C-alpha positions as MATLAB code, in Angstrom:
seq = 'MGNTAQGYKGSDDYIASRPLMEIVNVSIVLGKPLVIKGEPGTGKTLLAHSIAGALNKKLITWNIKSTTKAKDGLYVYDTVQRLNDARFKDKDISDIRKYIKLGKLGQAFISEEKLVLLIDEIDKADIEFPNDLLNELDEMSFHIPELDEEIIAKHRPILIITSNSEKELPDAFLRRCIFHYIEFPDEEMMEKIIKVHFPDLETKLMREAIKRFYWIREVEGLRKKPSTSELLDWIKALTLGGISVDKISSEIPFLGTLLKNEVDTERFVKVSSGHGTFGFKRRY';
ca = [
      -0.042    0.012    0.003;
       2.930    2.380   -0.561;
       2.766    5.150    2.138;
       0.817    2.854    4.484;
       3.902    1.073    5.238;
       4.706    3.791    7.662;
       1.388    3.419    9.443;
       0.075    0.743   11.776;
       2.269   -2.223   12.395;
       0.705   -3.729   15.482;
       1.908   -2.942   19.008;
       3.811   -4.348   21.871;
       0.656   -5.652   23.517;
      -1.320   -6.619   20.377;
      -0.304   -9.175   17.775;
      -1.862   -8.245   14.473;
      -1.703  -10.442   11.461;
      -0.298   -8.899    8.214;
      -3.762   -8.731    6.584;
      -5.128   -6.875    9.602;
      -2.302   -4.396    9.591;
      -2.779   -3.737    5.872;
      -6.458   -3.200    6.099;
      -6.083   -0.819    9.063;
      -3.669    1.246    7.010;
      -5.957    1.041    3.979;
      -8.819    2.419    6.161;
      -6.611    5.262    7.522;
      -5.394    6.274    3.980;
      -8.773    6.291    2.445;
     -10.303    8.004    5.403;
     -13.094    5.349    5.723;
     -14.547    3.578    8.770;
     -13.150    0.083    9.382;
     -15.776   -2.504   10.327;
     -14.316   -5.338   12.316;
     -15.941   -8.668   12.821;
     -14.846  -12.005   14.384;
     -15.485  -14.491   17.114;
     -15.839  -13.004   20.655;
     -12.437  -12.695   22.160;
     -10.381  -12.260   18.968;
      -9.389   -8.761   19.914;
     -11.809   -6.626   17.918;
     -12.167   -3.935   20.747;
      -8.509   -4.192   21.648;
      -7.519   -3.324   18.084;
      -8.700    0.295   18.582;
      -6.557    0.624   21.727;
      -3.592   -0.869   19.980;
      -3.979    1.507   16.980;
      -4.192    4.497   19.344;
      -1.167    3.469   21.242;
       0.956    2.568   18.208;
       0.188    5.783   16.456;
       0.292    7.872   19.642;
      -3.328    9.043   19.304;
      -6.021    9.724   21.766;
      -8.790    7.162   21.924;
     -12.509    7.851   22.374;
     -14.826    4.930   22.943;
     -18.549    4.917   22.287;
     -20.008    1.784   23.828;
     -23.304    0.916   22.025;
     -26.289   -0.497   23.961;
     -29.694   -1.644   22.873;
     -31.150    1.724   23.832;
     -28.510    3.839   22.176;
     -29.702    6.257   19.402;
     -27.495    7.724   16.770;
     -28.208   11.286   17.961;
     -26.548   10.282   21.445;
     -23.228   10.231   19.648;
     -23.611   13.766   18.289;
     -25.021   15.735   21.202;
     -27.469   15.697   24.021;
     -29.809   18.546   24.975;
     -30.410   18.278   28.757;
     -33.911   19.622   28.887;
     -34.571   18.164   32.242;
     -31.811   20.181   33.927;
     -32.850   23.328   32.178;
     -36.448   22.767   33.409;
     -35.230   22.256   36.983;
     -33.108   25.379   36.822;
     -36.166   27.371   35.544;
     -38.367   25.972   38.489;
     -36.003   27.124   41.100;
     -35.173   30.457   39.333;
     -31.795   30.595   40.761;
     -29.786   30.187   37.369;
     -29.814   31.894   34.121;
     -31.366   29.461   31.597;
     -31.203   31.851   28.606;
     -27.975   30.416   27.433;
     -29.014   27.034   25.937;
     -25.426   26.300   25.165;
     -24.882   25.357   28.833;
     -27.328   22.469   28.421;
     -25.762   21.042   25.226;
     -23.261   18.259   25.704;
     -21.408   16.726   22.855;
     -21.490   12.926   22.508;
     -18.529   10.833   21.557;
     -18.765   11.568   17.790;
     -19.158   15.268   18.484;
     -16.073   15.194   20.773;
     -14.051   13.430   18.034;
     -15.234   16.130   15.547;
     -14.051   19.127   17.589;
     -10.697   17.574   18.717;
      -7.713   19.635   17.846;
      -5.867   16.520   16.875;
      -6.674   13.494   14.801;
      -7.748   10.695   17.089;
      -9.083    7.138   17.134;
     -12.837    6.711   17.641;
     -14.128    3.200   18.602;
     -17.822    2.542   17.966;
     -18.022   -0.692   19.956;
     -20.659   -3.367   19.265;
     -22.638   -1.433   16.812;
     -25.039   -4.290   16.103;
     -26.430   -4.038   19.685;
     -28.418   -0.961   18.624;
     -31.538   -0.806   16.528;
     -31.251   -1.910   12.904;
     -31.609    1.704   11.745;
     -28.794    3.034   13.875;
     -26.029    2.668   11.348;
     -28.150    4.256    8.609;
     -28.868    7.197   10.961;
     -25.204    7.985   10.992;
     -24.590    7.832    7.169;
     -24.659   11.577    6.492;
     -22.577   12.509    9.537;
     -19.851    9.886    8.702;
     -19.947   11.008    4.989;
     -19.859   14.742    5.620;
     -18.050   14.620    8.874;
     -20.411   17.385   10.232;
     -23.814   17.622   11.865;
     -26.212   20.405   12.824;
     -27.426   21.459   16.298;
     -30.854   23.052   15.701;
     -31.141   24.419   19.265;
     -28.074   26.529   18.575;
     -28.481   26.805   14.834;
     -24.838   25.753   14.617;
     -22.945   23.292   12.526;
     -20.248   21.067   14.085;
     -17.621   20.304   11.434;
     -14.835   17.821   12.041;
     -11.378   19.554   12.414;
      -9.765   16.156   11.555;
     -11.309   12.964   10.196;
     -10.946   10.490   13.031;
      -9.548    7.000   12.498;
     -12.918    5.137   12.986;
     -13.007    1.509   14.155;
     -16.444   -0.079   14.302;
     -16.797   -3.537   15.981;
     -19.719   -5.989   15.319;
     -20.548   -9.382   16.925;
     -22.944  -10.153   14.037;
     -25.951  -10.043   16.279;
     -27.634   -8.167   13.421;
     -26.638   -7.737    9.829;
     -25.499   -4.193    9.080;
     -27.243   -2.342    6.268;
     -25.774   -2.490    2.786;
     -25.803    1.299    2.511;
     -23.736    1.609    5.515;
     -21.215   -1.177    4.575;
     -20.655    0.510    1.116;
     -19.130    3.434    2.982;
     -16.831    1.233    5.105;
     -13.807   -0.966    4.877;
     -14.347   -4.499    6.199;
     -12.250   -7.111    7.902;
     -12.999  -10.381    9.650;
     -10.464  -11.344   12.212;
      -9.770  -15.067   11.819;
      -9.384  -17.099   14.890;
      -5.581  -17.401   15.635;
      -3.883  -20.713   14.651;
      -1.470  -22.242   17.211;
       1.549  -20.332   15.944;
      -0.198  -17.019   16.243;
      -1.566  -18.043   19.652;
       1.865  -18.659   20.987;
       2.856  -15.142   20.038;
      -0.154  -13.721   21.676;
       0.501  -15.707   24.884;
       4.111  -14.653   24.909;
       3.038  -10.981   24.942;
       0.985  -11.595   28.155;
       3.205  -14.168   29.772;
       6.788  -13.581   28.608;
       8.217  -15.823   31.409;
       5.789  -18.729   30.876;
       7.426  -22.155   30.580;
       7.338  -23.297   26.971;
       6.140  -26.877   27.774;
       3.207  -25.638   29.866;
       2.208  -23.006   27.255;
       2.141  -25.599   24.478;
       0.265  -28.170   26.403;
      -2.318  -25.518   27.313;
      -2.648  -24.475   23.822;
      -3.115  -28.146   22.641;
      -5.773  -28.736   25.147;
      -7.506  -25.422   24.463;
      -7.817  -26.257   20.653;
      -8.867  -29.728   21.467;
     -11.714  -28.318   23.568;
     -12.640  -25.909   20.708;
     -13.102  -28.890   18.397;
     -15.691  -30.646   20.521;
     -18.853  -30.701   18.455;
     -22.086  -29.037   19.771;
     -20.485  -26.331   21.989;
     -22.808  -23.380   22.250;
     -19.826  -21.075   22.963;
     -16.274  -22.125   22.035;
     -13.650  -20.798   24.392;
     -11.974  -17.590   23.140;
      -8.540  -16.134   23.241;
      -9.345  -14.104   26.280;
     -10.617  -17.159   28.044;
      -7.372  -19.032   27.159;
      -5.366  -16.129   28.739;
      -7.474  -16.351   31.916;
      -6.993  -20.122   32.008;
      -3.232  -19.752   31.703;
      -3.088  -17.210   34.474;
      -5.229  -19.468   36.635;
      -2.857  -22.333   35.979;
       0.257  -20.360   36.712;
      -1.211  -18.922   39.954;
      -2.399  -22.375   40.993;
       1.020  -23.962   40.307;
      -0.562  -26.542   38.016;
       1.876  -28.994   36.389;
       1.951  -29.938   32.704;
       0.977  -33.556   33.618;
      -2.132  -32.373   35.429;
      -3.254  -30.217   32.400;
      -3.057  -33.201   30.102;
      -4.942  -35.528   32.508;
      -7.608  -33.322   34.151;
      -8.045  -29.925   32.474;
      -8.174  -28.029   35.789;
     -10.266  -24.850   36.270;
     -12.525  -25.885   33.317;
     -14.976  -23.052   34.263;
     -12.541  -20.523   33.054;
     -12.944  -21.906   29.532;
     -16.520  -23.165   29.275;
     -19.117  -20.721   30.537;
     -22.381  -22.542   30.680;
     -23.671  -25.850   32.047;
     -24.696  -27.325   28.649;
     -21.163  -26.863   27.211;
     -19.653  -28.225   30.366;
     -21.865  -31.354   30.353;
     -21.193  -31.816   26.647;
     -17.469  -31.607   27.120;
     -17.344  -33.927   30.136;
     -19.379  -36.492   28.170;
     -17.278  -36.409   25.069;
     -14.050  -36.375   26.908;
     -15.047  -39.277   29.124;
     -15.995  -41.278   26.091;
     -12.814  -40.283   24.458;
     -10.870  -42.202   27.077;
      -7.992  -39.744   27.101;
      -8.848  -37.758   30.314;
      -9.720  -38.829   33.811;
     -12.208  -36.064   34.596;
     -13.573  -35.243   37.959;
     -16.591  -33.058   38.249;
     -14.762  -29.970   39.529;
     -16.201  -27.077   37.760;
];
């Protein structure tokens, strides 16, 4: 990508694949939002933190909920506070500006420096939410009618949007974005990720933990396969518990750090017991 070679190259605390680094830089060069999908725990949210750290940019995070409206990211007019102030007649309510608070997108627009804006889990909101932001993301501006004022972005933010695929994003929205699906790490990549978090971890223990982790993920019928973040939690539990390599291969201790519901645990215990490899005891 030519001049993108000087852009994002991962960070000390985030191992990014070459395709991911390349698509981040494409997004930055083109000035388009980057939509990131992938299994839970593959580092979608942490990517924005990594980009901000690697490029020495401020990060603003807009966490989306089921009740979030697009306008919330632009500004909020606190009519309740103004009404209360009017009732008690102890404050000047003529200046509406005092009751206008910019949302996360608005804050990114007025920033004096280019920053990273994370819109996290956009698919949690109403299906129309992405389309309601089309004009603002295209024009990098929005109007505040209460002030009859236009907010125009001083710098186009590096915009990272994560989705867990709970809802399909509208085609009109996706046409304006760059897209990347983070593939689940293979064992080689997983070793690199673990070494970032546990640089002093014994190699034999790490590789045995990875082996068992991927074995669990291959069990058919699991509702929720364990993710990278859960593997890291498991390794931390193993090291704090002083668990030996032999015990990992025979029992899978602390199974509850990897499997997070009764159905999956029962399924795994049944399959593993029938497999004849592990001597499981019901300690989860």
